[in-house]
C-alpha positions, 0 to 999 in steps of 0.5 A: 804400068805397061813397059815402054815397048808396048805403050801406044804413043801419040802421033805427029799429025799437026802441021805448021798451020794448025800449030800456028792456029793453036797460038793465035786461036788460043791467045785471041779470046775475049780479051781483045773485046774487053781489056782496053776499058780496064787498061785505060782506067789504069793508065789514063790515056790512049798513048799509054794503052798502046805503050802497055800493049807494046810492052806486054807484046814484047814481053810475050815475044821474049817468052816465045823466043825463050820457049822456042829453044826449049820446044825445039830441043825437047819436043815432048808432050806437056811443054813446061812440064818437060822443061821444068823437070829437066832444068830443076827436077821432077817436083817442079814439073809435077807442080806445074802439071798439078796447077794446070789440071786443077786450077789454071787450065781447067779454070781457063776452060770454065771461064771461056765456056762461061764467056761463050754462054754470056755472049749467047745469052744476048741472043737467047736471054733464057740462058741467064735464067736461074733454074735451081738455087742450092740452099748452101753458102756456096755462092759469092759472099756466102750466098746460095749457089744459083745454077743457070741454064747457060751453065748447063750449056757451057758444060755441054759445049766443053764436053762436045769439044772433048769428044771432038778432040778425043777422035784425033789430034788431026781433027782437033787441029783442023777444027782449030785452023778453020775456026781461027781463020774465021775468027781472024777474018771477023776481027779484020772486018771490025778493025777495017770498019773502025779505021776506014768507015768510022768517024774520028772524034778529034781532040777527045781522043787525046784527053785523059780519063777523068782528066788525070794524066799522071801515071803511077807504077802500080797503075802501069803494072795493073794495066800490064796484068790486063794486057798479059791476060789478053796475050796469055796462051802463046805458050800452049803449042809447046804442050802438044810438041810431041804431035807436031810434025817437024817440031824443030822447025815448026814449033819456033815458027808457030811460037814466034810468028803467032806471037808477032801476029797477035801483037799486030792484031791487038795494036790495030784493034786498039787503033780502031777503038780509039779512032771512033771512041774517046778515051772516056767512052772506052773507059766507060764501055764494058764492051768496047768493040761492040760500042764502036761497031754500034757507033758505025753500023748500028745494032747489027754491028754490035750483034756482029761483034757478039758473033765474032766474040763467040767464035773467038772464044770457041777457038780459044776453048778448043785450043785450050782443051787440045793443048792443056790435056797433054800436061796431066797426060805427060805427068801420068806417063812418068808415074806422077799422076793417076795411071789411067790419065797417061793412056793413049787410045789405041785407035785415035792416038790421043790421050783420051782419058786426060782429055775427058778428065780435064774437061769433066773437072772444067765442067765442075768449075763451071757449076761451082761459080768459083773458077774465077776466084781460083784462077785469080789465086793461081796467077801469082804462082803461074808466073813463078813457073813461067819465069822459071821456065824462061830461066831454064834456057840459061840453066840447061845451057849450063847443065846440058851444053851437049843438048841438041838445039836446032833453034837458039834463043835470039838475043840470048842471054838478054831475052830470057833475063829480061823476061825473068826480071819483068816476071819478078817485078810482076810477082812483087807488084801482085804480092804487094797489091793482093797479098791474100790472093797471092799467098792462097795461090801459093797454098793451092800449088803447094797442096800438091806436094803430098801427092807428089811424094805419094806418086814418087813412092809408088814409082820407087816400088814399081818394077824398073821397066814399068816407066 
């Protein structure tokens, strides 16, 4: 490896608005258009859907407040990789980067790109056509693996965004800002259409789905998981902390301001949905926003929602590539991953190899058709790491009291403790409801340990000035 003095470093080219757009653009993906259906099926009434969205939003805000202190104090590439390493040691940072590279972030990229092609197939049905079937038991339930034209399109989309982000974080950030602005404008139009032009439906709005009004703890947590999936991504801007200008000020603003903005958008969107559609209609509609707009404006209104969804997913995909590629880069930079992944392009000042490697693996997951299963497995382990990161605020206050902290978590220590407590409750609920998926998820993460000890050994034998 190169000595530190000769290594090309990343460049602080992201201003406050691109940083904010990474939070908003990555969080608001397809969830706003889909999850109300799953949520009301679990909790029964619109009032409880709002309650769960508020609770999930406040939980995400507690996480953002906690991460803001860590990001401002340690504005380095990799986000949680850095915080876990500093609080608990390098093995935990490595396991986080391992998870992001092979399952969580690559699976998210595959999921978003496939979601984009599903919506586009509504306009071009040929994309959903099977062009080849691999005669091996690689598909669902041991069936042959079908390959569709839309999967090829999804791979091309991923690689196109990889190419764009390779040529500078400033360009990637500007695209993120522009697409997020268009997305927010379209969603604002959908919200206004429901709240202003839509016709209310009277008493049906307050009826429970299926006539059930009793809420169970398991139902609440199942709905909360759906809400947290919709909120997922508020932490992504911390992964590009080393490329944000004035990070001590702009990172807390992006994390907290972006999360508050998303909470407001989700509550207004659901207010529009439940004003136009009854609880039973929301519970039976696979595409709630499209059904609402069809009710108001006819077929072209539903088509407008598909366009908005594609733009929304596009922004989330770009933000995921922009931020997620910095995690394996950070690990490789310290000798805990393939050395090439830690290289910075001398001309464009981006982790080009890391961008290409993450996106190439995301493309493989698109073809495999198993990325959703992998992502389900890793949810359990991801929340262990999220909870540990929030707890790192307390750990580092004790272990490193002299660490400069330009921003200190509002409501400390209650806010990080609440986040950790709810994360533990979610983990226990998931373990009880889905023990197989939870244990397999842990297995996927722990599979990284042999590689950690391999790279740790290589570090030990390297020259002292190699890192």
